N, C-alpha and C positions, 0 to 999 in steps of 0.2 A: 523118294516120291517123284513121280513124273507129272509134268504139266503139259496137257495135250490141248492145243488150240485147233478147233475144227472150223474152218472158214468156208462159208458159202459164197462163192464169187457172184452169184446172181441176186444176193440180198441187196435191197435198196436199189437206187437208180443207177449207180456206177459200181463197176468191179473194183473193190478196194483190197482185194486179196494180196497183191504184191506190196502195196504200201503198208498194210497192216502187218504183214509178215516181217517186214523190215523193222517196224516200230516195236513189235514183240521181241524180236531177236536182240535189239539194242538194249532193252530193259533187262533181259535175262543175262546178257553179256556184262552189263554194269554190275549185276549182283553175283556174278560167277556161277550162274546156274545153266549155262548153255547145254551141258551134257544131260540135263534133266528135262530139256524142252523138246517137244515134238509138235510140228505144225503140219496139218493135213488140209488140203484144199479139196472140197468135195467135187464130184464129177457128175452128179445127177440126183434126182429125187430118190430119197430112201437110202442113199449111200452113206450118209452120216450115221444112220442106225447100224448098218452093217459094219462100218469101220469101228464105231464105238464098242459094239459087242465083241468084235474080234480082239481089240486091245484089252478089254476087260477080262476076256477068257485067257489071254496069253500072259498076263502079268498078275502076280500075287501081291506086289507092293502097292502102296497107296497111289491112286490115280486121281488127278483132277482134270476133268474135261470142261473146256470152255467153248460153248456154242457161239460162234461168231456169225450172227445172222439175225433173223427175226424169230417170232414165236414158232414158226414152222420148223426152223432149224433146231431150236431148243427142244421141241417135241421129239424130233428124230433122235437127238442125242440122249434124251431121257429114256426113250424106249430101248436104246442100246445099252445104257448103263443099268437099267432096272434089274433088280435081283442080284446085284453085285455089291455087297456091303463095303468093299474096299474102294469104291468109286464115289466121287462127288461131282456134281454138275453145277456150272455157272453159265452166265450169258454175257456176251459183249453185244449189246443191242444195235446192230448196224442195219437192221431190216427196216421195213416200212411202217409196221404197226407198233411192235415192241410193247404190247399191252401187259404182259405178265408182270413186269417190274413196277407198273403203276400201282399195284396193290400195296407197295411198301413205301409209306409216306415219308419215312426218314431218309430215303435215298433219292438222289437225282439221277437222271439218265447219265450225266457226266461221271458219276461215281462208278457206274458199271462199265463205262468206256475207258476208265483210267487203268492202264495196264499195271502200274505199280500197286494201286489199291487192290486189283484182282490178284496179284501175286501174293499179297498178304491177307487174302480173304479169310473169313472164318466160316465154319461149317455149322449149319443148323438142320435138324431133321424136319422135313415137311411131309404132308400127305400127298397122295396121288389118287387119280380115279382110274378104274379099270372097266373097259367095255370089251368083252370077248378077249382077244389076244392083244388089244391095243391099250396103251397106257396114255392117259391125259394128265397134263400138269396144270392146265388153265381152265378152259370151259368146253362143254359139249352142248350143242344145240340142234334143234330141228325146226322145220317150218320156214317162215320168212327169213330167219337168220341164216339158215343153212343155204337157202336159195341165194341170198345176198353173197355169202362167202363163195359159192360156186361161180358166181358171175363177176366177182371182183377182178379176176384176171383179164376180163374183157376191157377193163378200164385202167388197170394198174400201169400199163406201159405207154399210155398216152402222154404226150409232152406236158410237163408242168403239173402232172397229176401225182400227188403223193399218196401215202397209205390212207389217211382219213378221207381225202377227196375221192379216191377210188371206191371206198366203202359207201360214201354218200351217193355217188353216181349209180352204183349197183342197187342201193336202197330205192332210188327213184325208179329204176327199171323194174324191180321186183314188186314195187308198190301196186302195180297194175296186173301182176300175174301170179302172185304167190301168197295171198292173204288167207286162203281157205285150206285148212289142214285138219283132217278128221282123224282123231285117235283118242284112246283112253289111256290111263296110266295107273300104275301101282306105286305107292310110296310106302316103303317098309311093309309090303304085303297088303296094304289097304287099297282096294280097287275103287277108282273114281270113274264115273260114267263117260262113255264116248261123247265127244262134243266137237265143235268147230273151234279150233284155236289158231291164233296168228303164229305163235311159236312157243317153244318150251326151251328152257336153259337149265342145265345141270352144271353147277359151278364148284370149283375148288378155290379159285381166285376171283377177283372182282371185275376186271376189265377185259374187253375184247373189241374188235371191229374198229380200231383206231381211236379208242378213248371212250367207248360206251361203257358206263358203269352198270353192267347188267345185274350183278350180285353184290350190292353194297355192304352186306353183312358177312360176306364170305371171308374165311380165314384159313390159310393153308396149313395151320397147325392145330385146328380145333377138332379134328377127327370126324367131321361131318360134311355131307353134301348140302349145298343150297339149291333147292329146286324152285324155279319160277316158271309159271305157265300163264299165258295171257289169252283170254277169250277173244273170239272174233268180234270186232267192232267195225263201225263204218270207216271208210277211208278218211273222212273229215276228222273223226276222233283219233285215228292213227296219226294224222298230221299234228294234232294238238299234243299228242303224247310223246313224239319223237324226242324233243329236247328234255322233257321230264325224264324219259328213259335214259338219255345220255348222262344226265346229272345224277342218276341213281335214286330218283324220288318216286319211282313207280310203285313201290311197295305201299304207298299211301292210298292206293286205289283198290281195296280188297274186293270191290264189286266185280272187277274184271281181271284182277291179278291174284293168282294163287301162289302163296309162298309157304314152303315147308323146309324144315331142316331135318335131314334123315341120313341113313346109311346106304340105302338102295333105292333106285328108281328103275321101273320097267315101263317102256312105251309100247303100246299095243295098237296095231293098225292092220287093215286088210292087205295093204301093199307095203313094199319096202319103204322105209323112211330115208330121206336124204339127211345124213348126219354130218355135222360140222365138228370135227375133233381138233381143237387147237389150230383151226384154219385149213385142215385137210378134210376132204370130202369122201364119205363112203355111203353106199346104199345098203341099208341093213333092215332085216325083218325082226321086229319085236326086240330091239336092243335093250339090254340090261346093264345099268351102270352102278358100280359099287365103289365105296370109299376104301382106299388102301392106306391105312393109318401108318404114319411114321415110316414111309416107304423109300425116302430118298434123302441123301445128304445134299443140301443146296448151298452154294457158295455166295456169301454176301460180302461185297468189297469192304475193305478196311476204311473206316471213317476217321 
């Protein structure tokens, strides 16, 4: 079995690739596994997907990929490993948001950062989401949420601004520009009328945006999508709902929040929708999202 650590040097505030490489190497040397270790430092956006897919295609033995970065790096590695049953994927969360792992209450961030615990991680089958040729492990959204994600980079590199702060700054900016989003949607083939929505979320896991619990009932092993759609309300009401949304209590407001558990969601609009796929942005016409059950082996660190 090969252990492949894919390090994103731009994840987080500081380039940790050299230090992390040394720490990983020391642990594998201690256990006599240096010959089974591969460390790769990415060179740009999308390169983690290309490298992972190349390795998966070149090797028939068991491979364990560790995405060393944030949720975006994890998403790239997942897309490269997808469709290769001899591959498992884990994460060392050195990025800014690191939201995916928040869905697993029994683990701390420190568990995923512990190289020894990752070396002896166990594999569990989880679901993924598919949207066209793109695979998502966490959440897909459109409307205010995708506008916020699109603008996070404007704030992320400011001094003393971490992932949650960058999200909140972008939220404030988009609060005045991106509340109106007109679309209809189909849930498992049932058509709902066109209306003005603040945003819609299709979820496999629970958290995104630096700790917002968008889908509090989502479970990556239940074989279902969680669909949440919020109707347009006044800006004052939005302000009242922000903390409720962050805590994951918004499903208690059925007059403005639609919640469905399903296997397929299609969003229908006159123009292309800005879609946020695990923090990556795409403009898509009438996207369809489906659940891909038991699609990936995920690595949970030893406890």
